[in-house]
C-alpha positions in Angstrom: 77.6 -117.7 66.6 74.4 -116.9 65.6 73.8 -115.4 62.0 70.8 -112.6 61.7 69.1 -112.8 58.7 67.1 -109.7 57.9 63.5 -110.3 57.1 62.9 -109.3 53.2 61.1 -105.8 52.6 57.6 -106.3 51.6 56.8 -105.8 47.9 55.8 -102.2 46.6 52.2 -102.0 45.6 51.8 -102.1 41.8 51.4 -98.8 40.1 48.4 -100.4 38.3 46.5 -99.9 41.8 46.8 -96.0 41.7 45.7 -95.7 38.2 42.5 -97.8 39.0 41.8 -95.6 42.0 42.1 -92.6 40.0 39.9 -94.0 37.1 37.1 -95.1 39.7 37.4 -91.6 41.3 36.8 -89.8 38.0 33.9 -92.1 36.9 32.3 -91.6 40.2 32.5 -87.8 40.1 31.2 -87.7 36.5 28.4 -90.1 37.7 27.5 -87.8 40.5 27.5 -84.7 38.1 25.0 -86.6 35.9 22.8 -87.5 38.8 22.5 -84.0 40.0 21.8 -82.6 36.1 19.2 -85.4 35.8 17.6 -84.5 39.3 17.6 -80.8 38.7 15.8 -81.6 35.1 13.2 -83.9 36.9 12.2 -81.4 39.6 11.7 -78.5 37.2 14.8 -76.5 37.0 14.9 -74.5 33.6 17.0 -72.0 32.2 15.7 -68.3 32.7 13.0 -67.3 30.5 13.4 -64.8 27.7 10.8 -62.2 27.9 9.9 -59.3 25.7 10.9 -55.9 26.9 9.3 -52.7 25.3 11.4 -49.3 25.7 9.2 -46.2 25.2 10.9 -42.9 25.1 8.3 -40.1 25.6 8.7 -36.5 24.0 7.9 -33.1 25.1 5.1 -31.5 23.4 7.9 -29.2 21.8 10.1 -31.8 20.7 11.5 -31.2 17.1 11.4 -34.1 14.4 15.3 -34.0 14.4 15.0 -34.5 18.3 12.6 -37.4 17.7 14.6 -39.0 15.1 17.7 -38.7 16.9 16.2 -40.6 20.0 14.7 -43.1 17.6 18.3 -43.6 16.0 19.6 -44.0 19.3 17.5 -46.8 20.0 18.5 -48.4 17.2 22.2 -48.1 17.9 21.5 -49.4 21.5 19.4 -52.4 20.4 20.7 -53.3 17.0 18.7 -56.4 16.6 15.2 -54.3 16.4 13.8 -51.4 14.7 12.6 -48.4 16.8 9.4 -46.8 15.7 7.9 -43.5 16.1 4.4 -43.0 17.6 2.3 -40.0 17.0 -0.3 -38.7 19.5 -3.3 -40.8 17.5 -0.8 -43.8 17.5 -0.4 -43.7 21.2 -4.2 -43.4 21.7 -4.8 -46.3 19.6 -2.2 -48.3 21.7 -3.8 -47.2 24.8 -7.2 -48.2 23.5 -6.0 -51.7 22.6 -4.2 -52.0 26.1 -7.4 -51.2 27.9 -9.5 -53.5 25.4 -7.2 -56.2 26.0 -7.6 -55.7 29.9 -11.5 -55.6 29.3 -11.6 -52.2 30.9 -13.5 -48.9 29.3 -11.1 -46.0 27.9 -11.2 -43.5 30.6 -12.7 -40.3 28.9 -9.6 -38.1 29.9 -7.6 -40.3 27.2 -7.3 -38.3 24.3 -5.1 -37.8 21.3 -4.2 -34.2 22.7 -3.5 -35.7 26.3 -1.1 -38.3 24.8 2.8 -37.9 24.3 4.6 -38.8 21.0 7.0 -41.4 21.8 9.7 -43.7 20.2 8.9 -47.6 21.0 11.6 -50.5 20.4 10.9 -54.1 21.4 13.5 -56.3 22.4 13.9 -59.9 23.8 16.2 -60.3 26.5 16.6 -62.5 30.1 16.4 -59.2 32.0 16.5 -55.4 31.4 18.4 -52.9 33.3 17.8 -49.3 33.0 21.4 -48.4 32.6 21.4 -49.5 29.0 19.4 -46.4 28.1 21.3 -44.2 30.5 22.9 -42.4 27.3 19.1 -41.0 26.1 18.2 -39.5 29.8 20.0 -36.3 28.7 18.5 -36.1 25.4 16.5 -32.8 24.8 12.9 -33.3 23.9 12.7 -36.0 26.2 10.3 -36.3 29.1 10.7 -39.8 30.2 11.7 -43.4 29.6 9.6 -46.4 30.7 10.0 -50.3 30.2 7.3 -52.6 30.0 8.0 -56.2 30.6 6.1 -58.8 28.7 5.9 -62.5 29.1 3.9 -64.5 26.6 2.0 -61.1 25.7 0.8 -60.5 29.2 2.2 -57.5 30.8 4.3 -58.5 34.0 6.0 -55.5 35.1 6.9 -51.9 34.1 9.6 -49.5 35.4 10.4 -46.0 34.8 13.7 -45.4 33.8 13.1 -41.8 34.0 15.5 -38.6 33.3 18.3 -37.3 34.9 16.8 -34.5 37.4 20.2 -32.7 37.8 
């Protein structure tokens, strides 16, 4: 009679091998992420720049001092980091003169103190601006319009009219 001898089972792989594989995989993932960040920085990827936005709230000719102060206070509440300033017609004309002078253009003869509007102005620094931020001012009495001017390094790069509800 022949006896059957069973072959011994192969030994189980050591558990240490799994840990080594996990460590290598984790290190590879971290190295890959570091390489991606380095490449993005080298090709010029940067954070979105912070620009200066100037919010201008224009008043009607018959706006009362109380309405103007209320709009200025609302701007202060909306953008608490800065303080809004009221501009008279003469201040608005001086600002227009400076703007035209900076561009090297002559001031149009139609721009006079009487043709300018009084306004409340606040300057804020932000990555972006959405007109929804000033929606609460749109229904204000005495307000004829809201404009926002975007500056980048003191150069006007965009302007938008946030307007007023027409309903």
